[in-house]
C-alpha positions in Angstrom: 0.0 0.0 0.0 3.0 2.3 0.0 2.9 3.1 3.7 5.8 0.9 4.5 8.0 2.1 1.6 7.0 5.8 1.5 6.5 7.9 -1.7 10.0 9.4 -2.0 12.9 7.4 -3.4 16.3 8.0 -4.8 17.7 6.3 -7.8 21.1 5.7 -6.2 22.5 5.8 -2.6 24.5 8.9 -1.6 27.0 9.5 1.3 26.6 12.6 3.5 29.6 14.8 3.8 31.7 17.7 2.4 32.5 15.8 -0.8 28.8 15.1 -1.3 27.9 18.7 -0.7 30.6 19.9 -3.2 29.4 17.4 -5.8 25.8 18.5 -5.2 26.8 22.2 -5.5 28.7 21.4 -8.7 25.7 19.6 -10.1 23.3 22.4 -9.2 25.7 24.9 -10.8 25.8 22.7 -14.0 22.0 22.5 -14.0 21.8 26.3 -13.6 24.2 26.8 -16.5 22.1 24.5 -18.6 19.0 26.4 -17.7 20.8 29.7 -18.4 21.8 28.4 -21.8 18.3 27.3 -22.6 16.9 30.7 -21.4 19.4 32.5 -23.7 18.4 30.3 -26.6 14.8 30.9 -25.9 15.6 34.7 -25.8 17.3 34.5 -29.2 14.3 32.6 -30.6 11.9 35.1 -29.1 13.9 38.0 -30.6 13.9 36.3 -33.9 10.1 35.8 -33.7 9.8 39.5 -32.6 11.8 40.6 -35.6 9.7 38.5 -37.9 6.5 39.8 -36.3 7.8 43.4 -36.8 8.6 42.7 -40.4 5.2 41.2 -41.0 3.5 44.2 -39.2 5.4 46.7 -41.4 4.5 44.7 -44.5 0.8 44.7 -43.4 0.9 48.4 -42.8 2.6 49.0 -46.2 -0.1 46.7 -47.8 -2.8 48.7 -46.1 -1.3 52.0 -47.4 -1.0 50.5 -50.9 -4.5 49.1 -50.9 -6.1 49.9 -54.3 -9.0 52.3 -54.6 -12.5 51.1 -54.9 -12.9 52.6 -58.4 -9.8 50.6 -59.6 -11.2 47.4 -58.2 -14.6 48.1 -59.8 -13.0 48.8 -63.2 -10.8 45.7 -63.0 -13.7 43.6 -61.9 -15.8 44.9 -64.9 -12.9 44.3 -67.3 -12.4 40.8 -65.8 -16.2 40.0 -66.3 -16.2 41.2 -69.9 -13.1 39.3 -70.7 -14.6 36.2 -69.0 -17.7 36.6 -71.2 -15.5 37.0 -74.3 -13.5 34.0 -73.3 -16.6 31.9 -72.8 -17.9 33.0 -76.2 -14.5 32.2 -77.8 -14.5 28.8 -76.0 -17.9 28.0 -77.3 -16.8 28.9 -80.9 -13.6 26.9 -80.4 -15.6 23.9 -79.2 -18.0 24.2 -82.1 -15.1 24.5 -84.5 -13.4 21.5 -82.9 -16.6 19.5 -83.2 -17.0 20.4 -86.9 -13.3 19.6 -87.4 -13.8 16.2 -85.7 -16.8 15.5 -87.9 -14.9 16.5 -91.0 -12.0 14.4 -89.9 -14.2 11.4 -89.3 -15.9 11.9 -92.7 -12.6 12.3 -94.4 -11.3 9.1 -92.7 -14.5 7.2 -93.7 -14.3 8.5 -97.3 -10.6 7.6 -97.5 -11.2 4.1 -96.1 -14.0 3.5 -98.6 -11.8 4.8 -101.5 -8.8 2.7 -100.3 -11.1 -0.4 -100.1 -12.5 0.2 -103.6 -9.0 0.8 -105.0 -7.7 -2.3 -103.3 -10.6 -4.4 -104.6 -9.7 -3.3 -108.2 -5.9 -3.7 -107.7 -5.3 0.0 -108.0 -3.0 2.2 -105.9 -4.4 4.6 -103.3 -1.9 7.4 -103.8 -3.0 10.3 -106.0 0.4 10.5 -107.7 0.3 6.8 -108.5 -3.3 7.2 -109.8 -2.3 10.0 -112.1 0.5 7.8 -113.4 -2.0 5.0 -114.0 -4.4 7.5 -115.8 -1.5 8.7 -118.0 -0.5 5.2 -118.8 -4.0 4.2 -119.7 -4.3 7.3 -122.0 -1.0 6.4 -123.7 -2.2 2.8 -124.0 -5.5 3.9 -125.7 -3.5 6.1 -128.1 -1.1 3.3 -128.9 -3.9 0.9 -129.5 -5.5 3.3 -132.0 -2.2 3.7 -133.9 -1.7 0.0 -133.9 -5.3 -0.6 -135.3 -4.7 1.9 -138.1 -1.3 0.4 -138.9 -2.8 -3.2 -139.0 -5.6 -2.0 -141.3 -3.1 -0.4 -143.7 -0.9 -3.5 -143.7 -3.9 -5.7 -144.5 -4.8 -3.4 -147.5 -1.3 -3.4 -148.8 -1.1 -7.2 -148.5 -4.3 -7.6 -150.6 -2.7 -5.6 -153.5 0.7 -7.5 -153.5 -0.7 -11.0 -154.2 -0.2 -10.6 -158.0 3.4 -9.5 -157.4 3.9 -12.6 -155.2 2.7 -14.9 -158.1 4.9 -13.2 -160.7 7.9 -13.5 -158.3 7.3 -17.3 -157.8 7.1 -17.9 -161.6 10.4 -15.9 -162.2 12.1 -17.8 -159.4 11.1 -21.2 -160.9 12.4 -20.1 -164.4 15.6 -18.9 -162.8 16.0 -22.3 -161.0 15.7 -24.2 -164.4 18.2 -21.9 -166.1 20.7 -22.4 -163.2 20.4 -26.2 -163.5 21.0 -26.1 -167.3 24.1 -23.8 -166.7 25.5 -26.3 -164.2 25.1 -29.2 -166.7 26.8 -27.3 -169.5 29.6 -26.2 -167.0 30.4 -29.8 -166.1 30.6 -30.8 -169.8 32.9 -27.8 -170.5 35.2 -28.9 -167.7 35.5 -32.4 -169.1 36.2 -31.1 -172.6 38.9 -28.7 -171.3 40.6 -31.6 -169.4 40.6 -33.8 -172.6 42.0 -30.8 -174.6 44.8 -30.2 -172.1 45.8 -33.9 -172.2 45.8 -34.0 -176.0 47.8 -30.7 -176.2 50.4 -32.3 -173.8 50.7 -35.4 -176.0 51.5 -33.4 -179.2 55.2 -33.5 -179.9 56.0 -36.3 -177.4 57.8 -39.6 -178.3 56.0 -42.9 -178.2 58.1 -44.1 -175.2 57.1 -41.1 -173.2 53.5 -41.5 -174.1 53.6 -45.2 -173.1 55.4 -44.4 -169.9 52.8 -41.7 -169.0 50.0 -44.1 -169.9 51.6 -46.8 -167.7 52.0 -44.3 -164.8 48.4 -43.2 -165.3 47.2 -46.8 -165.2 49.3 -47.4 -162.0 47.7 -44.3 -160.4 44.3 -45.5 -161.5 45.0 -49.0 -160.1 46.3 -47.6 -156.9 43.3 -45.3 -156.6 41.0 -48.3 -157.4 42.6 -50.3 -154.6 42.4 -47.3 -152.2 38.8 -46.6 -153.0 37.2 -49.3 -150.7 39.2 -48.1 -147.6 38.5 -44.5 -148.4 34.8 -45.3 -149.0 34.8 -47.1 -145.6 36.4 -44.0 -143.9 34.1 -41.8 -145.8 31.1 -43.8 -144.7 32.3 -43.8 -141.1 32.9 -40.1 -141.1 29.5 -39.6 -142.7 27.9 -41.7 -140.0 29.7 -39.8 -137.3 28.6 -36.5 -138.9 25.1 -37.8 -139.1 25.2 -38.8 -135.4 26.8 -35.5 -134.4 24.2 -33.6 -136.4 21.4 -35.7 -134.8 23.0 -35.1 -131.3 23.4 -31.4 -132.0 19.8 -31.2 -133.2 18.7 -33.1 -130.1 20.8 -30.8 -127.8 19.5 -27.8 -129.6 16.0 -29.0 -129.1 16.7 -29.7 -125.4 18.3 -26.2 -125.0 15.4 -24.6 -126.8 13.0 -26.5 -124.5 15.0 -25.5 -121.4 15.1 -21.9 -122.6 11.4 -21.9 -123.3 10.9 -23.4 -119.8 13.0 -20.8 -118.2 11.4 -18.0 -120.1 8.0 -19.4 -119.2 9.0 -19.5 -115.6 10.3 -16.0 -115.9 7.0 -15.0 -117.3 5.3 -16.4 -114.2 7.8 -14.5 -112.0 7.1 -11.3 -113.9 3.4 -11.9 -113.7 3.7 -12.3 -109.9 5.8 -9.1 -109.6 3.2 -7.2 -111.6 0.7 -7.8 -108.8 1.0 -5.2 -106.1 -0.3 -7.5 -103.3 2.4 -10.1 -103.9 5.2 -7.5 -104.0 3.9 -6.0 -100.7 3.3 -9.4 -99.1 6.8 -10.5 -100.0 8.3 -7.3 -98.5 10.0 -6.3 -101.8 10.9 -2.7 -102.8 10.1 -1.9 -106.4 12.9 0.6 -106.4 15.5 -2.2 -106.0 14.0 -4.2 -109.0 15.1 -3.6 -112.6 13.2 -0.9 -114.5 12.3 -3.2 -117.4 10.1 -6.0 -115.8 8.3 -7.1 -119.0 9.7 -9.7 -121.4 10.7 -8.5 -124.9 9.9 -11.4 -127.4 11.6 -9.5 -130.2 15.1 -10.0 -128.7 17.2 -13.2 -128.7 16.8 -15.9 -126.2 20.2 -15.2 -124.7 19.3 -11.5 -124.0 15.9 -12.6 -122.5 17.7 -15.1 -120.2 20.3 -12.5 -119.1 17.5 -10.0 -118.3 15.6 -12.8 -116.4 18.8 -13.6 -114.5 19.2 -10.0 -113.4 15.6 -9.9 -112.3 15.9 -13.2 -110.3 19.1 -12.0 -108.6 17.4 -8.7 -107.6 14.3 -10.6 -106.2 16.5 -13.1 -104.3 18.5 -10.2 -102.7 15.3 -8.4 -101.8 13.7 -11.5 -100.2 16.8 -12.3 -98.1 17.3 -15.5 -96.2 14.2 -17.3 -94.9 14.3 -17.9 -91.2 11.9 -20.9 -91.4 10.5 -23.2 -94.0 7.1 -22.2 -95.3 4.9 -25.1 -96.1 1.3 -25.5 -97.2 0.3 -26.8 -93.7 1.9 -23.7 -92.1 0.1 -21.4 -94.5 -3.2 -23.2 -93.7 -2.6 -23.0 -90.0 -1.9 -19.2 -90.1 -4.9 -18.7 -92.3 -7.1 -20.5 -89.8 -5.6 -18.4 -87.0 -6.3 -15.2 -88.9 -9.8 -16.2 -89.7 -10.6 -17.1 -86.1 -9.2 -13.7 -84.8 -11.2 -11.5 -87.3 -14.1 -9.5 -86.0 -17.6 -10.0 -87.1 -18.5 -9.0 -90.7 -15.0 -10.0 -92.0 -13.8 -13.3 -93.4 -10.5 -14.6 -94.8 -10.1 -16.5 -98.0 -7.0 -18.4 -99.2 -6.8 -18.5 -103.1 -4.1 -19.9 -105.3 -3.1 -18.3 -108.7 -0.3 -19.7 -110.8 1.1 -21.6 -107.9 1.1 -18.6 -105.5 -1.2 -18.7 -102.5 -2.8 -15.3 -101.7 -4.8 -14.5 -98.6 -7.7 -12.0 -99.1 -10.1 -10.4 -96.7 -13.8 -10.2 -97.5 -16.0 -7.3 -96.2 -18.9 -5.3 -97.4 -16.8 -3.5 -100.1 -15.5 -6.7 -101.7 -12.3 -8.7 -101.6 -8.9 -7.2 -100.5 -5.4 -8.6 -100.3 -4.3 -9.0 -96.7 -0.9 -7.4 -97.4 -2.5 -4.3 -98.9 -5.0 -4.2 -96.0 -2.1 -4.6 -93.5 -0.2 -1.7 -95.1 -3.3 0.4 -95.1 -3.9 -0.4 -91.4 -0.3 0.6 -90.6 -0.7 3.9 -92.5 -4.0 4.6 -90.7 -2.4 3.7 -87.3 0.5 6.1 -88.0 -2.0 8.8 -89.0 -4.0 8.1 -85.8 -0.9 8.4 -83.7 -0.1 11.6 -85.6 -3.5 13.0 -84.7 -2.7 13.1 -81.0 -3.7 16.5 -79.8 -1.3 18.9 -78.3 -3.2 18.8 -75.0 -3.0 15.0 -74.8 0.7 15.1 -75.7 1.3 17.8 -73.1 -0.5 15.7 -70.5 1.6 12.6 -71.4 4.8 14.6 -71.3 3.9 16.2 -68.0 3.1 12.8 -66.5 6.3 11.2 -68.0 8.7 13.9 -67.0 6.8 15.4 -64.1 4.8 13.0 -61.8 6.5 9.8 -63.0 9.9 11.4 -63.4 9.6 12.9 -59.9 8.5 9.5 -58.5 11.5 7.8 -60.1 13.8 10.6 -58.9 12.4 10.2 -55.4 12.9 6.5 -55.5 16.5 6.7 -56.8 17.4 9.4 -54.2 15.7 7.5 -51.4 17.4 4.3 -52.3 20.8 6.1 -52.4 20.1 7.7 -49.0 19.0 4.3 -47.6 22.2 2.7 -48.7 24.2 5.6 -47.2 22.3 5.1 -43.9 22.9 1.4 -44.1 26.6 2.0 -44.5 26.6 4.5 -41.6 25.0 1.8 -39.4 27.5 -0.8 -40.6 30.4 1.4 -39.6 29.4 0.9 -36.0 29.0 -2.9 -36.2 32.0 -5.2 -36.0 32.5 -8.9 -35.3 34.6 -10.2 -32.4 37.5 -10.4 -34.9 37.2 -6.8 -36.0 35.5 -7.6 -39.3 32.9 -5.4 -40.8 30.9 -4.9 -44.0 30.5 -2.1 -46.5 27.9 -2.0 -49.3 28.2 -0.4 -52.7 25.1 0.2 -54.8 26.0 1.2 -58.3 24.9 0.9 -61.9 25.5 -2.4 -63.7 28.7 -2.5 -65.8 26.7 -3.5 -68.9 24.0 -0.8 -68.4 22.8 0.8 -71.6 23.6 4.4 -72.5 19.9 5.4 -72.0 19.9 4.0 -68.5 23.1 5.9 -67.5 21.6 9.1 -68.9 18.3 8.5 -67.1 20.0 7.9 -63.8 22.1 11.0 -64.1 19.0 13.1 -64.8 16.9 11.4 -62.1 19.4 12.4 -59.4 17.7 15.9 -59.4 13.9 16.6 -59.2 12.0 18.1 -62.1 12.0 21.6 -60.5 15.8 21.7 -60.8 16.2 20.4 -64.3 16.5 22.6 -67.3 14.2 22.4 -70.3 16.8 20.6 -72.4 17.3 18.1 -69.6 13.6 17.5 -69.3 13.3 16.9 -73.0 16.3 14.6 -72.9 14.7 12.6 -70.0 11.4 12.4 -71.8 13.1 11.0 -75.0 15.1 8.5 -72.9 12.1 7.2 -71.0 10.0 7.0 -74.2 12.7 5.0 -75.9 12.8 2.6 -72.9 9.0 2.2 -73.1 9.1 1.6 -76.9 11.8 -1.0 -76.4 9.7 -2.8 -73.8 6.7 -2.7 -76.1 8.6 -4.2 -79.1 10.0 -6.9 -76.8 6.6 -8.0 -75.7 3.8 -6.5 -77.8 1.1 -8.7 -76.2 1.6 -7.2 -72.7 -0.3 -4.2 -71.5 1.0 -0.7 -71.1 1.3 -1.1 -67.3 3.6 -4.1 -67.9 5.6 -2.0 -70.4 6.0 0.8 -67.8 7.0 -1.7 -65.1 9.6 -3.3 -67.3 11.1 -0.1 -68.8 11.2 2.0 -65.6 12.1 -0.6 -62.9 15.2 1.2 -61.6 16.0 -1.8 -59.3 17.2 -3.8 -62.3 19.6 -1.0 -63.3 21.7 -1.3 -60.1 23.6 -4.1 -58.4 24.7 -4.4 -54.8 28.4 -5.2 -54.1 29.5 -6.4 -50.6 33.0 -5.6 -49.3 34.7 -6.8 -46.1 36.6 -4.3 -44.0 39.0 -4.9 -41.1 39.8 -2.7 -38.2 43.3 -4.1 -38.3 43.8 -2.7 -41.9 42.0 0.6 -42.2 41.4 1.7 -45.8 41.5 -1.9 -47.1 38.4 -3.6 -48.3 37.9 -7.0 -50.1 34.9 -8.0 -52.2 32.9 -10.7 -50.4 33.0 -13.8 -52.7 33.6 -17.5 -52.3 37.4 -16.8 -52.6 37.7 -14.0 -50.0 39.4 -16.4 -47.6 36.8 -16.3 -44.8 35.4 -19.3 -43.0 31.8 -20.3 -43.4 31.0 -19.0 -39.9 32.6 -15.6 -40.7 30.7 -15.4 -43.9 27.5 -16.1 -42.0 28.3 -13.5 -39.3 28.9 -10.9 -42.0 25.6 -11.8 -43.7 23.9 -11.3 -40.4 25.5 -7.9 -40.0 24.1 -6.8 -43.5 20.7 -8.2 -42.6 20.5 -6.5 -39.2 21.8 -3.2 -40.6 19.3 -3.3 -43.6 16.4 -3.9 -41.2 17.5 -1.1 -38.9 17.9 1.4 -41.8 14.6 0.3 -43.3 12.7 0.8 -40.0 14.5 4.1 -39.4 13.3 5.4 -42.9 9.8 4.4 -42.0 9.8 6.2 -38.6 9.0 9.5 -40.3 5.7 8.3 -41.8 4.9 5.5 -39.3 6.5 6.2 -35.9 4.8 3.3 -34.2 5.8 0.7 -36.7 7.4 -2.3 -34.9 11.1 -2.8 -35.4 10.8 -6.6 -35.5 12.7 -9.3 -37.4 12.2 -13.0 -37.4 15.2 -15.5 -37.5 14.5 -19.2 -38.1 17.2 -21.6 -36.9 19.1 -18.5 -35.8 22.9 -18.3 -35.9 23.4 -21.8 -37.4 27.1 -22.7 -37.9 28.2 -19.7 -35.9 30.5 -20.3 -32.9 28.9 -19.9 -29.5 31.1 -17.0 -28.3 29.8 -15.0 -31.2 26.1 -15.6 -30.3 26.1 -13.1 -27.5 27.9 -10.6 -29.7 25.2 -10.9 -32.4 22.5 -10.5 -29.7 24.3 -7.3 -28.5 24.3 -5.9 -32.0 20.5 -6.5 -32.2 20.1 -4.6 -29.0 22.4 -1.7 -30.1 20.4 -1.4 -33.3 17.2 -1.1 -31.3 15.6 -4.2 -33.0 13.1 -6.5 -31.5 13.6 -10.1 -32.6 12.1 -13.6 -32.5 14.5 -16.5 -32.6 13.8 -20.2 -33.2 16.5 -22.7 -32.5 17.1 -26.2 -31.3 19.9 -25.3 -28.9 19.9 -21.6 -28.2 18.1 -20.3 -25.1 19.1 -16.6 -25.7 20.3 -16.2 -22.2 23.3 -14.1 -23.1 24.8 -11.5 -20.8 24.8 -8.9 -23.6 21.0 -9.1 -23.9 19.2 -7.2 -21.0 15.8 -8.8 -21.2 14.2 -11.7 -23.1 11.2 -14.0 -23.0 12.1 -17.7 -23.6 9.6 -20.4 -24.5 10.8 -24.0 -24.4 8.7 -26.7 -26.0 9.0 -30.3 -24.7 7.4 -33.4 -26.1 7.1 -36.9 -24.7 6.9 -39.5 -27.5 4.5 -41.6 -25.3 2.2 -38.6 -24.5 0.0 -36.7 -26.9 0.6 -32.9 -26.9 3.5 -30.5 -26.3 4.4 -28.9 -23.0 5.6 -25.2 -23.0 7.8 -23.7 -20.4 7.9 -19.9 -20.1 11.1 -18.2 -18.8 12.2 -14.6 -18.5 15.8 -13.4 -18.7 17.0 -10.1 -17.0 20.6 -10.2 -18.2 21.8 -12.2 -15.2 19.3 -14.8 -14.2 16.6 -16.9 -15.9 13.4 -17.3 -14.0 10.5 -19.7 -14.7 7.2 -17.9 -15.1 4.8 -20.8 -15.9 5.0 -24.3 -17.1 
């Protein structure tokens, strides 16, 4: 009830004497000096407040003297009201003009879409310049057809008048052939007579012996010639047979070559026919500017020239197509056609046709049939135009969000993270193991970070209010490029996922852990498997980082949540750590002002370094159902059983 103890108490016992009185006097003087210092500080603060109040009083008095006249306020108010009415009228006119512009834009888009669909259905270009070229080509074609018709009619008339000339020419040619045959017969007779005459002239004046010798020599040559005739005839027959076979082979090879040339030219005609269709060129991803100017075959030239032109065209097409990344088969085309047809909206259908061995996918709608490549190109153009129609207000809102709110949020996160790491290192400077080992953390950009990431981090280290206009535009461009890269990497994801992927600053940085020693100031080693520490030392250093990170985190939360518990949970605590270090780790937890819950098979937590602790021991008898719990308290010196 207090009667036995009394209400007054002293925290520590004191002796009575001169030394005690001197110490009490010294303590009283120190307290008076502290109170005097506090009073002086309060006096300085009061004087500062008084000066501020005087300044404010003077400012109010000056404002009262400078208060505008009532007439000025009335005139300003009337001017403001008239300007507001004019602004409302202009706003109404602007809204009406915007509505009319939007209706005109919608009508233009609808008209353009209908015109594009009609042009696509008739295999015509949608560009006005291309349509003018087509119109000019058609006019030239009509003019050329008229000239050709007149030339053909004139040729037919001239051919009808020249039939009599053709008959007279045939009769003259037949008479000339007969005369030439009679001339050749007379010419052979003349040659025989001339040879006989030369022989007789040579025999005139010769002796009988010479004539007989010449006759005998002639007979010998004749006999020799007669004997050589069979072999020469056989050689002649063999050579004639070889010539016949060679001519037959040549004729056969020429026919095969002509067939192959005709096949190649026919194949080239199919290639040219395919290239003349815009949907195939667009679908294959070819650029007409890279193809030869003369795509049509000229039958008037030789086969060699036609083949050379075809080879040039085939090489240009092959270079434009490039290397195929996968083999395209009929089954793959059918599968993709089925996928496209299933994904189309109502009112649309997909049809797969084949012309000259080329499969073409066409879309069917209310306007007719359209090639899917042309439709895709038109959709891409319309999407680009739609993106280009982004109003200045929407663009300004997006830029303000990207470089303002979002940029400030990123800047705050980066600065807060850097401050948290600095606070963590400040905490780690005061924590050492029993061997004098400590830990230091380094949070820096990845070595392989992109240039955009480095620029963004450098710009995000300052808030938007301190950045210049050029820096703001540079940050906007960098963040937009990051978002576009994320969108291209995964087009199926939503915009939120793209933002999360592109602007996750945590993936830009990496933590590096270094070991420091009190015995070697200024020296630090990177904590790796080859640092040369035992497994227990590595675990102790890991605990230091964990405790310091938790303490720094809770300290950063104290401003917004001062009553947040500073609690950490350790399962199977301090495993593979030597027992003398257990108390040191417990003392570090106490110094960092952390509450903790430990679970262990062998630790009771009754360390002299820990001032107070609740201990629960669970006991189980294998022959009895249930678990018995013993509750102890630890006061730094003794363990006391509370309940069991």
